[in-house]
Every structure is written in C-alpha cells, then in structure tokens.
CHARMM-style PDB file with segment names, atoms N, HN, CA, C and O in Angstrom:
ATOM      1  N   UNK     1       3.378  -1.167 -10.457  1.00  0.00      PROA
ATOM      2  CA  UNK     1       3.138  -0.629 -11.783  1.00  0.00      PROA
ATOM      3  C   UNK     1       4.265   0.347 -12.125  1.00  0.00      PROA
ATOM      4  O   UNK     1       4.689   1.148 -11.292  1.00  0.00      PROA
ATOM      5  N   UNK     2       4.724   0.261 -13.332  1.00  0.00      PROA
ATOM      6  HN  UNK     2       4.379  -0.391 -14.009  1.00  0.00      PROA
ATOM      7  CA  UNK     2       5.842   1.078 -13.798  1.00  0.00      PROA
ATOM      8  C   UNK     2       5.428   2.544 -13.928  1.00  0.00      PROA
ATOM      9  O   UNK     2       4.408   2.862 -14.538  1.00  0.00      PROA
ATOM     10  N   UNK     3       6.223   3.414 -13.355  1.00  0.00      PROA
ATOM     11  HN  UNK     3       7.053   3.156 -12.859  1.00  0.00      PROA
ATOM     12  CA  UNK     3       6.002   4.855 -13.513  1.00  0.00      PROA
ATOM     13  C   UNK     3       6.736   5.312 -14.769  1.00  0.00      PROA
ATOM     14  O   UNK     3       7.922   5.037 -14.946  1.00  0.00      PROA
ATOM     15  N   UNK     4       6.019   6.003 -15.625  1.00  0.00      PROA
ATOM     16  HN  UNK     4       5.055   6.227 -15.482  1.00  0.00      PROA
ATOM     17  CA  UNK     4       6.596   6.467 -16.880  1.00  0.00      PROA
ATOM     18  C   UNK     4       6.864   7.961 -16.807  1.00  0.00      PROA
ATOM     19  O   UNK     4       6.034   8.732 -16.327  1.00  0.00      PROA
ATOM     20  N   UNK     5       8.031   8.355 -17.291  1.00  0.00      PROA
ATOM     21  HN  UNK     5       8.705   7.728 -17.682  1.00  0.00      PROA
ATOM     22  CA  UNK     5       8.342   9.781 -17.348  1.00  0.00      PROA
ATOM     23  C   UNK     5       8.133  10.282 -18.776  1.00  0.00      PROA
ATOM     24  O   UNK     5       7.661   9.547 -19.644  1.00  0.00      PROA
ATOM     25  N   UNK     6       8.488  11.525 -18.999  1.00  0.00      PROA
ATOM     26  HN  UNK     6       8.872  12.122 -18.295  1.00  0.00      PROA
ATOM     27  CA  UNK     6       8.254  12.152 -20.308  1.00  0.00      PROA
ATOM     28  C   UNK     6       8.980  11.418 -21.440  1.00  0.00      PROA
ATOM     29  O   UNK     6       8.418  11.235 -22.520  1.00  0.00      PROA
ATOM     30  N   UNK     7      10.218  11.001 -21.197  1.00  0.00      PROA
ATOM     31  HN  UNK     7      10.674  11.150 -20.319  1.00  0.00      PROA
ATOM     32  CA  UNK     7      10.967  10.283 -22.228  1.00  0.00      PROA
ATOM     33  C   UNK     7      10.312   8.945 -22.541  1.00  0.00      PROA
ATOM     34  O   UNK     7      10.199   8.574 -23.709  1.00  0.00      PROA
ATOM     35  N   UNK     8       9.878   8.215 -21.514  1.00  0.00      PROA
ATOM     36  HN  UNK     8       9.969   8.517 -20.565  1.00  0.00      PROA
ATOM     37  CA  UNK     8       9.191   6.943 -21.740  1.00  0.00      PROA
ATOM     38  C   UNK     8       7.964   7.145 -22.623  1.00  0.00      PROA
ATOM     39  O   UNK     8       7.727   6.375 -23.554  1.00  0.00      PROA
ATOM     40  N   UNK     9       7.194   8.177 -22.328  1.00  0.00      PROA
ATOM     41  HN  UNK     9       7.386   8.802 -21.572  1.00  0.00      PROA
ATOM     42  CA  UNK     9       5.985   8.440 -23.109  1.00  0.00      PROA
ATOM     43  C   UNK     9       6.311   8.800 -24.553  1.00  0.00      PROA
ATOM     44  O   UNK     9       5.602   8.387 -25.471  1.00  0.00      PROA
ATOM     45  N   UNK    10       7.373   9.563 -24.760  1.00  0.00      PROA
ATOM     46  HN  UNK    10       7.949   9.898 -24.015  1.00  0.00      PROA
ATOM     47  CA  UNK    10       7.786   9.901 -26.129  1.00  0.00      PROA
ATOM     48  C   UNK    10       8.194   8.645 -26.889  1.00  0.00      PROA
ATOM     49  O   UNK    10       7.843   8.476 -28.056  1.00  0.00      PROA
ATOM     50  N   UNK    11       8.928   7.775 -26.226  1.00  0.00      PROA
ATOM     51  HN  UNK    11       9.213   7.913 -25.278  1.00  0.00      PROA
ATOM     52  CA  UNK    11       9.348   6.519 -26.857  1.00  0.00      PROA
ATOM     53  C   UNK    11       8.121   5.684 -27.206  1.00  0.00      PROA
ATOM     54  O   UNK    11       8.037   5.137 -28.306  1.00  0.00      PROA
ATOM     55  N   UNK    12       7.173   5.583 -26.283  1.00  0.00      PROA
ATOM     56  HN  UNK    12       7.241   6.027 -25.390  1.00  0.00      PROA
ATOM     57  CA  UNK    12       5.958   4.810 -26.544  1.00  0.00      PROA
ATOM     58  C   UNK    12       5.164   5.380 -27.713  1.00  0.00      PROA
ATOM     59  O   UNK    12       4.630   4.628 -28.528  1.00  0.00      PROA
ATOM     60  N   UNK    13       5.085   6.692 -27.799  1.00  0.00      PROA
ATOM     61  HN  UNK    13       5.519   7.304 -27.137  1.00  0.00      PROA
ATOM     62  CA  UNK    13       4.379   7.309 -28.931  1.00  0.00      PROA
ATOM     63  C   UNK    13       5.024   6.921 -30.257  1.00  0.00      PROA
ATOM     64  O   UNK    13       4.330   6.610 -31.225  1.00  0.00      PROA
ATOM     65  N   UNK    14       6.350   6.941 -30.295  1.00  0.00      PROA
ATOM     66  HN  UNK    14       6.914   7.193 -29.509  1.00  0.00      PROA
ATOM     67  CA  UNK    14       7.062   6.596 -31.534  1.00  0.00      PROA
ATOM     68  C   UNK    14       6.881   5.124 -31.871  1.00  0.00      PROA
ATOM     69  O   UNK    14       6.701   4.770 -33.036  1.00  0.00      PROA
ATOM     70  N   UNK    15       6.927   4.260 -30.851  1.00  0.00      PROA
ATOM     71  HN  UNK    15       7.073   4.548 -29.904  1.00  0.00      PROA
ATOM     72  CA  UNK    15       6.718   2.831 -31.085  1.00  0.00      PROA
ATOM     73  C   UNK    15       5.301   2.604 -31.597  1.00  0.00      PROA
ATOM     74  O   UNK    15       5.084   1.802 -32.505  1.00  0.00      PROA
ATOM     75  N   UNK    16       4.345   3.308 -31.016  1.00  0.00      PROA
ATOM     76  HN  UNK    16       4.521   3.960 -30.279  1.00  0.00      PROA
ATOM     77  CA  UNK    16       2.961   3.173 -31.447  1.00  0.00      PROA
ATOM     78  C   UNK    16       2.791   3.651 -32.890  1.00  0.00      PROA
ATOM     79  O   UNK    16       2.057   3.037 -33.665  1.00  0.00      PROA
ATOM     80  N   UNK    17       3.452   4.724 -33.247  1.00  0.00      PROA
ATOM     81  HN  UNK    17       4.048   5.224 -32.618  1.00  0.00      PROA
ATOM     82  CA  UNK    17       3.342   5.273 -34.599  1.00  0.00      PROA
ATOM     83  C   UNK    17       4.004   4.366 -35.630  1.00  0.00      PROA
ATOM     84  O   UNK    17       3.509   4.225 -36.748  1.00  0.00      PROA
ATOM     85  N   UNK    18       5.122   3.751 -35.252  1.00  0.00      PROA
ATOM     86  HN  UNK    18       5.524   3.865 -34.344  1.00  0.00      PROA
ATOM     87  CA  UNK    18       5.853   2.888 -36.182  1.00  0.00      PROA
ATOM     88  C   UNK    18       6.527   1.775 -35.391  1.00  0.00      PROA
ATOM     89  O   UNK    18       7.585   1.978 -34.795  1.00  0.00      PROA
ATOM     90  N   UNK    19       5.911   0.606 -35.389  1.00  0.00      PROA
ATOM     91  HN  UNK    19       5.052   0.441 -35.874  1.00  0.00      PROA
ATOM     92  CA  UNK    19       6.428  -0.536 -34.642  1.00  0.00      PROA
ATOM     93  C   UNK    19       7.778  -1.025 -35.123  1.00  0.00      PROA
ATOM     94  O   UNK    19       8.451  -1.782 -34.423  1.00  0.00      PROA
ATOM     95  N   UNK    20       8.181  -0.600 -36.311  1.00  0.00      PROA
ATOM     96  HN  UNK    20       7.634   0.015 -36.879  1.00  0.00      PROA
ATOM     97  CA  UNK    20       9.487  -1.007 -36.848  1.00  0.00      PROA
ATOM     98  C   UNK    20      10.473   0.149 -36.727  1.00  0.00      PROA
ATOM     99  O   UNK    20      11.135   0.526 -37.695  1.00  0.00      PROA
ATOM    100  N   UNK    21      10.556   0.695 -35.536  1.00  0.00      PROA
ATOM    101  HN  UNK    21      10.019   0.389 -34.751  1.00  0.00      PROA
ATOM    102  CA  UNK    21      11.417   1.843 -35.282  1.00  0.00      PROA
ATOM    103  C   UNK    21      12.889   1.462 -35.404  1.00  0.00      PROA
ATOM    104  O   UNK    21      13.257   0.290 -35.317  1.00  0.00      PROA
ATOM    105  N   UNK    22      13.707   2.468 -35.603  1.00  0.00      PROA
ATOM    106  HN  UNK    22      13.408   3.420 -35.674  1.00  0.00      PROA
ATOM    107  CA  UNK    22      15.154   2.299 -35.673  1.00  0.00      PROA
ATOM    108  C   UNK    22      15.744   2.938 -34.425  1.00  0.00      PROA
ATOM    109  O   UNK    22      15.515   4.117 -34.155  1.00  0.00      PROA
ATOM    110  N   UNK    23      16.500   2.160 -33.670  1.00  0.00      PROA
ATOM    111  HN  UNK    23      16.687   1.203 -33.890  1.00  0.00      PROA
ATOM    112  CA  UNK    23      17.069   2.639 -32.414  1.00  0.00      PROA
ATOM    113  C   UNK    23      17.941   3.874 -32.620  1.00  0.00      PROA
ATOM    114  O   UNK    23      17.891   4.810 -31.822  1.00  0.00      PROA
ATOM    115  N   UNK    24      18.732   3.882 -33.675  1.00  0.00      PROA
ATOM    116  HN  UNK    24      18.773   3.122 -34.324  1.00  0.00      PROA
ATOM    117  CA  UNK    24      19.596   5.031 -33.962  1.00  0.00      PROA
ATOM    118  C   UNK    24      18.766   6.288 -34.215  1.00  0.00      PROA
ATOM    119  O   UNK    24      19.099   7.367 -33.726  1.00  0.00      PROA
ATOM    120  N   UNK    25      17.688   6.143 -34.977  1.00  0.00      PROA
ATOM    121  HN  UNK    25      17.418   5.266 -35.374  1.00  0.00      PROA
ATOM    122  CA  UNK    25      16.822   7.293 -35.259  1.00  0.00      PROA
ATOM    123  C   UNK    25      16.170   7.831 -33.991  1.00  0.00      PROA
ATOM    124  O   UNK    25      16.070   9.044 -33.804  1.00  0.00      PROA
ATOM    125  N   UNK    26      15.725   6.922 -33.119  1.00  0.00      PROA
ATOM    126  HN  UNK    26      15.806   5.937 -33.271  1.00  0.00      PROA
ATOM    127  CA  UNK    26      15.133   7.363 -31.855  1.00  0.00      PROA
ATOM    128  C   UNK    26      16.158   8.116 -31.013  1.00  0.00      PROA
ATOM    129  O   UNK    26      15.850   9.159 -30.436  1.00  0.00      PROA
ATOM    130  N   UNK    27      17.364   7.588 -30.944  1.00  0.00      PROA
ATOM    131  HN  UNK    27      17.614   6.741 -31.413  1.00  0.00      PROA
ATOM    132  CA  UNK    27      18.424   8.231 -30.163  1.00  0.00      PROA
ATOM    133  C   UNK    27      18.708   9.638 -30.689  1.00  0.00      PROA
ATOM    134  O   UNK    27      18.874  10.577 -29.911  1.00  0.00      PROA
ATOM    135  N   UNK    28      18.762   9.774 -31.999  1.00  0.00      PROA
ATOM    136  HN  UNK    28      18.627   9.012 -32.631  1.00  0.00      PROA
ATOM    137  CA  UNK    28      19.009  11.091 -32.592  1.00  0.00      PROA
ATOM    138  C   UNK    28      17.829  12.033 -32.356  1.00  0.00      PROA
ATOM    139  O   UNK    28      18.018  13.207 -32.035  1.00  0.00      PROA
ATOM    140  N   UNK    29      16.624  11.516 -32.515  1.00  0.00      PROA
ATOM    141  HN  UNK    29      16.471  10.563 -32.775  1.00  0.00      PROA
ATOM    142  CA  UNK    29      15.423  12.341 -32.336  1.00  0.00      PROA
ATOM    143  C   UNK    29      15.317  12.884 -30.908  1.00  0.00      PROA
ATOM    144  O   UNK    29      14.961  14.045 -30.709  1.00  0.00      PROA
ATOM    145  N   UNK    30      15.624  12.053 -29.929  1.00  0.00      PROA
ATOM    146  HN  UNK    30      15.913  11.110 -30.091  1.00  0.00      PROA
ATOM    147  CA  UNK    30      15.502  12.455 -28.527  1.00  0.00      PROA
ATOM    148  C   UNK    30      16.809  12.973 -27.937  1.00  0.00      PROA
ATOM    149  O   UNK    30      16.877  13.319 -26.757  1.00  0.00      PROA
ATOM    150  N   UNK    31      17.846  13.021 -28.773  1.00  0.00      PROA
ATOM    151  HN  UNK    31      17.791  12.740 -29.731  1.00  0.00      PROA
ATOM    152  CA  UNK    31      19.164  13.514 -28.339  1.00  0.00      PROA
ATOM    153  C   UNK    31      19.651  12.787 -27.081  1.00  0.00      PROA
ATOM    154  O   UNK    31      20.080  13.395 -26.101  1.00  0.00      PROA
ATOM    155  N   UNK    32      19.562  11.461 -27.161  1.00  0.00      PROA
ATOM    156  HN  UNK    32      19.213  10.967 -27.957  1.00  0.00      PROA
ATOM    157  CA  UNK    32      19.979  10.577 -26.067  1.00  0.00      PROA
ATOM    158  C   UNK    32      20.851   9.473 -26.649  1.00  0.00      PROA
ATOM    159  O   UNK    32      20.741   9.157 -27.834  1.00  0.00      PROA
ATOM    160  N   UNK    33      21.711   8.886 -25.830  1.00  0.00      PROA
ATOM    161  HN  UNK    33      21.800   9.142 -24.868  1.00  0.00      PROA
ATOM    162  CA  UNK    33      22.494   7.746 -26.316  1.00  0.00      PROA
ATOM    163  C   UNK    33      21.580   6.559 -26.637  1.00  0.00      PROA
ATOM    164  O   UNK    33      20.528   6.384 -26.021  1.00  0.00      PROA
ATOM    165  N   UNK    34      22.001   5.753 -27.609  1.00  0.00      PROA
ATOM    166  HN  UNK    34      22.855   5.895 -28.109  1.00  0.00      PROA
ATOM    167  CA  UNK    34      21.226   4.559 -27.954  1.00  0.00      PROA
ATOM    168  C   UNK    34      21.030   3.667 -26.739  1.00  0.00      PROA
ATOM    169  O   UNK    34      19.975   3.054 -26.573  1.00  0.00      PROA
ATOM    170  N   UNK    35      22.052   3.597 -25.890  1.00  0.00      PROA
ATOM    171  HN  UNK    35      22.909   4.095 -26.026  1.00  0.00      PROA
ATOM    172  CA  UNK    35      21.966   2.728 -24.712  1.00  0.00      PROA
ATOM    173  C   UNK    35      20.832   3.159 -23.776  1.00  0.00      PROA
ATOM    174  O   UNK    35      20.182   2.316 -23.158  1.00  0.00      PROA
ATOM    175  N   UNK    36      20.599   4.453 -23.673  1.00  0.00      PROA
ATOM    176  HN  UNK    36      21.126   5.138 -24.175  1.00  0.00      PROA
ATOM    177  CA  UNK    36      19.514   4.959 -22.828  1.00  0.00      PROA
ATOM    178  C   UNK    36      18.161   4.570 -23.402  1.00  0.00      PROA
ATOM    179  O   UNK    36      17.278   4.114 -22.676  1.00  0.00      PROA
ATOM    180  N   UNK    37      18.004   4.752 -24.707  1.00  0.00      PROA
ATOM    181  HN  UNK    37      18.721   5.122 -25.297  1.00  0.00      PROA
ATOM    182  CA  UNK    37      16.744   4.402 -25.365  1.00  0.00      PROA
ATOM    183  C   UNK    37      16.495   2.905 -25.238  1.00  0.00      PROA
ATOM    184  O   UNK    37      15.387   2.482 -24.909  1.00  0.00      PROA
ATOM    185  N   UNK    38      17.516   2.111 -25.497  1.00  0.00      PROA
ATOM    186  HN  UNK    38      18.416   2.455 -25.765  1.00  0.00      PROA
ATOM    187  CA  UNK    38      17.385   0.656 -25.412  1.00  0.00      PROA
ATOM    188  C   UNK    38      17.043   0.226 -23.988  1.00  0.00      PROA
ATOM    189  O   UNK    38      16.194  -0.643 -23.788  1.00  0.00      PROA
ATOM    190  N   UNK    39      17.701   0.832 -23.001  1.00  0.00      PROA
ATOM    191  HN  UNK    39      18.390   1.537 -23.164  1.00  0.00      PROA
ATOM    192  CA  UNK    39      17.406   0.515 -21.598  1.00  0.00      PROA
ATOM    193  C   UNK    39      15.935   0.791 -21.289  1.00  0.00      PROA
ATOM    194  O   UNK    39      15.266  -0.024 -20.653  1.00  0.00      PROA
ATOM    195  N   UNK    40      15.436   1.940 -21.740  1.00  0.00      PROA
ATOM    196  HN  UNK    40      15.979   2.602 -22.256  1.00  0.00      PROA
ATOM    197  CA  UNK    40      14.039   2.314 -21.476  1.00  0.00      PROA
ATOM    198  C   UNK    40      13.078   1.322 -22.126  1.00  0.00      PROA
ATOM    199  O   UNK    40      12.097   0.904 -21.510  1.00  0.00      PROA
ATOM    200  N   UNK    41      13.361   0.947 -23.370  1.00  0.00      PROA
ATOM    201  HN  UNK    41      14.157   1.286 -23.871  1.00  0.00      PROA
ATOM    202  CA  UNK    41      12.484   0.007 -24.071  1.00  0.00      PROA
ATOM    203  C   UNK    41      12.504  -1.348 -23.376  1.00  0.00      PROA
ATOM    204  O   UNK    41      11.451  -1.947 -23.156  1.00  0.00      PROA
ATOM    205  N   UNK    42      13.681  -1.832 -23.031  1.00  0.00      PROA
ATOM    206  HN  UNK    42      14.537  -1.345 -23.209  1.00  0.00      PROA
ATOM    207  CA  UNK    42      13.788  -3.139 -22.355  1.00  0.00      PROA
ATOM    208  C   UNK    42      13.103  -3.121 -20.990  1.00  0.00      PROA
ATOM    209  O   UNK    42      12.479  -4.106 -20.594  1.00  0.00      PROA
ATOM    210  N   UNK    43      13.218  -2.011 -20.277  1.00  0.00      PROA
ATOM    211  HN  UNK    43      13.725  -1.212 -20.599  1.00  0.00      PROA
ATOM    212  CA  UNK    43      12.552  -1.889 -18.974  1.00  0.00      PROA
ATOM    213  C   UNK    43      11.035  -1.969 -19.151  1.00  0.00      PROA
ATOM    214  O   UNK    43      10.348  -2.627 -18.369  1.00  0.00      PROA
ATOM    215  N   UNK    44      10.514  -1.295 -20.187  1.00  0.00      PROA
ATOM    216  HN  UNK    44      11.072  -0.761 -20.822  1.00  0.00      PROA
ATOM    217  CA  UNK    44       9.075  -1.337 -20.438  1.00  0.00      PROA
ATOM    218  C   UNK    44       8.644  -2.723 -20.908  1.00  0.00      PROA
ATOM    219  O   UNK    44       7.541  -3.166 -20.590  1.00  0.00      PROA
ATOM    220  N   UNK    45       9.500  -3.411 -21.661  1.00  0.00      PROA
ATOM    221  HN  UNK    45      10.396  -3.051 -21.919  1.00  0.00      PROA
ATOM    222  CA  UNK    45       9.198  -4.788 -22.064  1.00  0.00      PROA
ATOM    223  C   UNK    45       9.161  -5.702 -20.843  1.00  0.00      PROA
ATOM    224  O   UNK    45       8.256  -6.525 -20.703  1.00  0.00      PROA
ATOM    225  N   UNK    46      10.143  -5.555 -19.966  1.00  0.00      PROA
ATOM    226  HN  UNK    46      10.878  -4.887 -20.079  1.00  0.00      PROA
ATOM    227  CA  UNK    46      10.220  -6.384 -18.758  1.00  0.00      PROA
ATOM    228  C   UNK    46       8.979  -6.215 -17.883  1.00  0.00      PROA
ATOM    229  O   UNK    46       8.491  -7.180 -17.295  1.00  0.00      PROA
ATOM    230  N   UNK    47       8.475  -4.989 -17.802  1.00  0.00      PROA
ATOM    231  HN  UNK    47       8.872  -4.205 -18.280  1.00  0.00      PROA
ATOM    232  CA  UNK    47       7.285  -4.698 -16.999  1.00  0.00      PROA
ATOM    233  C   UNK    47       5.991  -5.050 -17.730  1.00  0.00      PROA
ATOM    234  O   UNK    47       4.908  -4.952 -17.154  1.00  0.00      PROA
ATOM    235  N   UNK    48       6.097  -5.459 -18.995  1.00  0.00      PROA
ATOM    236  HN  UNK    48       6.977  -5.539 -19.463  1.00  0.00      PROA
ATOM    237  CA  UNK    48       4.923  -5.848 -19.752  1.00  0.00      PROA
ATOM    238  C   UNK    48       4.192  -4.700 -20.422  1.00  0.00      PROA
ATOM    239  O   UNK    48       3.090  -4.889 -20.937  1.00  0.00      PROA
ATOM    240  N   UNK    49       4.783  -3.516 -20.426  1.00  0.00      PROA
ATOM    241  HN  UNK    49       5.678  -3.363 -20.008  1.00  0.00      PROA
ATOM    242  CA  UNK    49       4.155  -2.361 -21.089  1.00  0.00      PROA
ATOM    243  C   UNK    49       4.209  -2.498 -22.603  1.00  0.00      PROA
ATOM    244  O   UNK    49       3.298  -2.071 -23.313  1.00  0.00      PROA
ATOM    245  N   UNK    50       5.282  -3.097 -23.081  1.00  0.00      PROA
ATOM    246  HN  UNK    50       6.022  -3.444 -22.505  1.00  0.00      PROA
ATOM    247  CA  UNK    50       5.496  -3.270 -24.513  1.00  0.00      PROA
ATOM    248  C   UNK    50       5.818  -4.739 -24.756  1.00  0.00      PROA
ATOM    249  O   UNK    50       6.634  -5.333 -24.051  1.00  0.00      PROA
ATOM    250  N   UNK    51       5.163  -5.319 -25.769  1.00  0.00      PROA
ATOM    251  HN  UNK    51       4.501  -4.836 -26.341  1.00  0.00      PROA
ATOM    252  CA  UNK    51       5.404  -6.713 -26.121  1.00  0.00      PROA
ATOM    253  C   UNK    51       5.423  -6.806 -27.640  1.00  0.00      PROA
ATOM    254  O   UNK    51       4.400  -6.609 -28.295  1.00  0.00      PROA
ATOM    255  N   UNK    52       6.584  -7.104 -28.193  1.00  0.00      PROA
ATOM    256  HN  UNK    52       7.415  -7.264 -27.661  1.00  0.00      PROA
ATOM    257  CA  UNK    52       6.719  -7.147 -29.656  1.00  0.00      PROA
ATOM    258  C   UNK    52       6.187  -5.875 -30.299  1.00  0.00      PROA
ATOM    259  O   UNK    52       5.489  -5.911 -31.312  1.00  0.00      PROA
ATOM    260  N   UNK    53       6.533  -4.755 -29.687  1.00  0.00      PROA
ATOM    261  HN  UNK    53       7.100  -4.725 -28.864  1.00  0.00      PROA
ATOM    262  CA  UNK    53       6.151  -3.425 -30.166  1.00  0.00      PROA
ATOM    263  C   UNK    53       4.650  -3.159 -30.096  1.00  0.00      PROA
ATOM    264  O   UNK    53       4.145  -2.250 -30.755  1.00  0.00      PROA
ATOM    265  N   UNK    54       3.937  -3.956 -29.293  1.00  0.00      PROA
ATOM    266  HN  UNK    54       4.348  -4.694 -28.758  1.00  0.00      PROA
ATOM    267  CA  UNK    54       2.525  -3.696 -29.007  1.00  0.00      PROA
ATOM    268  C   UNK    54       2.453  -3.078 -27.623  1.00  0.00      PROA
ATOM    269  O   UNK    54       3.027  -3.615 -26.675  1.00  0.00      PROA
ATOM    270  N   UNK    55       1.759  -1.959 -27.494  1.00  0.00      PROA
ATOM    271  HN  UNK    55       1.293  -1.523 -28.264  1.00  0.00      PROA
ATOM    272  CA  UNK    55       1.661  -1.254 -26.219  1.00  0.00      PROA
ATOM    273  C   UNK    55       0.423  -1.737 -25.473  1.00  0.00      PROA
ATOM    274  O   UNK    55      -0.677  -1.748 -26.025  1.00  0.00      PROA
ATOM    275  N   UNK    56       0.607  -2.133 -24.222  1.00  0.00      PROA
ATOM    276  HN  UNK    56       1.501  -2.124 -23.774  1.00  0.00      PROA
ATOM    277  CA  UNK    56      -0.486  -2.601 -23.377  1.00  0.00      PROA
ATOM    278  C   UNK    56      -0.995  -1.444 -22.518  1.00  0.00      PROA
ATOM    279  O   UNK    56      -0.332  -1.067 -21.551  1.00  0.00      PROA
ATOM    280  N   UNK    57      -2.159  -0.871 -22.847  1.00  0.00      PROA
ATOM    281  HN  UNK    57      -2.697  -1.177 -23.632  1.00  0.00      PROA
ATOM    282  CA  UNK    57      -2.660   0.306 -22.129  1.00  0.00      PROA
ATOM    283  C   UNK    57      -2.840   0.086 -20.628  1.00  0.00      PROA
ATOM    284  O   UNK    57      -2.605   1.004 -19.842  1.00  0.00      PROA
ATOM    285  N   UNK    58      -3.252  -1.106 -20.220  1.00  0.00      PROA
ATOM    286  HN  UNK    58      -3.444  -1.851 -20.858  1.00  0.00      PROA
ATOM    287  CA  UNK    58      -3.456  -1.360 -18.792  1.00  0.00      PROA
ATOM    288  C   UNK    58      -2.162  -1.270 -18.004  1.00  0.00      PROA
ATOM    289  O   UNK    58      -2.173  -0.926 -16.822  1.00  0.00      PROA
ATOM    290  N   UNK    59      -1.058  -1.575 -18.648  1.00  0.00      PROA
ATOM    291  HN  UNK    59      -1.049  -1.855 -19.608  1.00  0.00      PROA
ATOM    292  CA  UNK    59       0.232  -1.563 -17.971  1.00  0.00      PROA
ATOM    293  C   UNK    59       0.832  -0.165 -17.873  1.00  0.00      PROA
ATOM    294  O   UNK    59       1.764   0.054 -17.099  1.00  0.00      PROA
ATOM    295  N   UNK    60       0.317   0.770 -18.639  1.00  0.00      PROA
ATOM    296  HN  UNK    60      -0.440   0.593 -19.268  1.00  0.00      PROA
ATOM    297  CA  UNK    60       0.888   2.123 -18.607  1.00  0.00      PROA
ATOM    298  C   UNK    60      -0.080   3.129 -17.994  1.00  0.00      PROA
ATOM    299  O   UNK    60      -0.013   4.322 -18.288  1.00  0.00      PROA
ATOM    300  N   UNK    61      -0.961   2.651 -17.157  1.00  0.00      PROA
ATOM    301  HN  UNK    61      -1.015   1.681 -16.918  1.00  0.00      PROA
ATOM    302  CA  UNK    61      -1.859   3.498 -16.375  1.00  0.00      PROA
ATOM    303  C   UNK    61      -2.763   4.374 -17.241  1.00  0.00      PROA
ATOM    304  O   UNK    61      -3.088   5.496 -16.852  1.00  0.00      PROA
ATOM    305  N   UNK    62      -3.168   3.883 -18.396  1.00  0.00      PROA
ATOM    306  HN  UNK    62      -2.904   2.972 -18.712  1.00  0.00      PROA
ATOM    307  CA  UNK    62      -4.101   4.609 -19.256  1.00  0.00      PROA
ATOM    308  C   UNK    62      -3.685   6.046 -19.525  1.00  0.00      PROA
ATOM    309  O   UNK    62      -4.488   6.964 -19.360  1.00  0.00      PROA
ATOM    310  N   UNK    63      -2.467   6.248 -19.929  1.00  0.00      PROA
ATOM    311  HN  UNK    63      -1.814   5.502 -20.064  1.00  0.00      PROA
ATOM    312  CA  UNK    63      -2.040   7.598 -20.314  1.00  0.00      PROA
ATOM    313  C   UNK    63      -2.816   7.978 -21.568  1.00  0.00      PROA
ATOM    314  O   UNK    63      -2.408   7.647 -22.681  1.00  0.00      PROA
ATOM    315  N   UNK    64      -3.931   8.671 -21.384  1.00  0.00      PROA
ATOM    316  HN  UNK    64      -4.262   8.940 -20.480  1.00  0.00      PROA
ATOM    317  CA  UNK    64      -4.851   8.941 -22.485  1.00  0.00      PROA
ATOM    318  C   UNK    64      -4.227   9.790 -23.577  1.00  0.00      PROA
ATOM    319  O   UNK    64      -4.600   9.655 -24.743  1.00  0.00      PROA
ATOM    320  N   UNK    65      -3.296  10.654 -23.238  1.00  0.00      PROA
ATOM    321  HN  UNK    65      -2.993  10.764 -22.291  1.00  0.00      PROA
ATOM    322  CA  UNK    65      -2.700  11.502 -24.269  1.00  0.00      PROA
ATOM    323  C   UNK    65      -1.742  10.728 -25.159  1.00  0.00      PROA
ATOM    324  O   UNK    65      -1.297  11.253 -26.180  1.00  0.00      PROA
ATOM    325  N   UNK    66      -1.414   9.498 -24.800  1.00  0.00      PROA
ATOM    326  HN  UNK    66      -1.775   9.072 -23.970  1.00  0.00      PROA
ATOM    327  CA  UNK    66      -0.506   8.695 -25.611  1.00  0.00      PROA
ATOM    328  C   UNK    66      -1.108   8.407 -26.979  1.00  0.00      PROA
ATOM    329  O   UNK    66      -0.394   8.400 -27.982  1.00  0.00      PROA
ATOM    330  N   UNK    67      -2.397   8.172 -27.028  1.00  0.00      PROA
ATOM    331  HN  UNK    67      -2.977   8.177 -26.213  1.00  0.00      PROA
ATOM    332  CA  UNK    67      -3.040   7.751 -28.270  1.00  0.00      PROA
ATOM    333  C   UNK    67      -3.546   8.916 -29.105  1.00  0.00      PROA
ATOM    334  O   UNK    67      -4.179   8.702 -30.139  1.00  0.00      PROA
ATOM    335  N   UNK    68      -3.282  10.123 -28.683  1.00  0.00      PROA
ATOM    336  HN  UNK    68      -2.767  10.296 -27.844  1.00  0.00      PROA
ATOM    337  CA  UNK    68      -3.775  11.276 -29.439  1.00  0.00      PROA
ATOM    338  C   UNK    68      -2.781  11.703 -30.484  1.00  0.00      PROA
ATOM    339  OT1 UNK    68      -3.029  12.660 -31.216  1.00  0.00      PROA
TER     340      UNK     68
END
C-alpha cells in the first residue's frame, strides 16, 4: 500500500476539490516544480489511488481528514 506524505495529501485534496486541476497552478500553490507534482500524481495513479481524477479511499488508507 502506498504511503502518502503531506504533499501527497495536499495534492489529493486539490484533485478532490476540482478534478480539472491545472498542473501549473498546483505547482505554484505548493511552491514545487511541475515535474514533482506530475510525478506524485502519476505515482498515485500507478498505485490505483487516483483514477481519472477519482480518489479511491481504500487505496489511501482511509485518510479521514482528506474529505473534511
């Protein structure tokens, strides 16, 4: 099971809030390179945490604060 850190959780919250996110906006918001954000998203997609911008709660260990 994929271990998520604080940045992963922030990215997931933004994807959950707006499935049509802009990679550039996320990079600016988190003060990270676009490549880092894209790598994190692709890693979560590969692990099945995110599929077409849908978040699978079972794959992210039920991080309950994600949906608040």
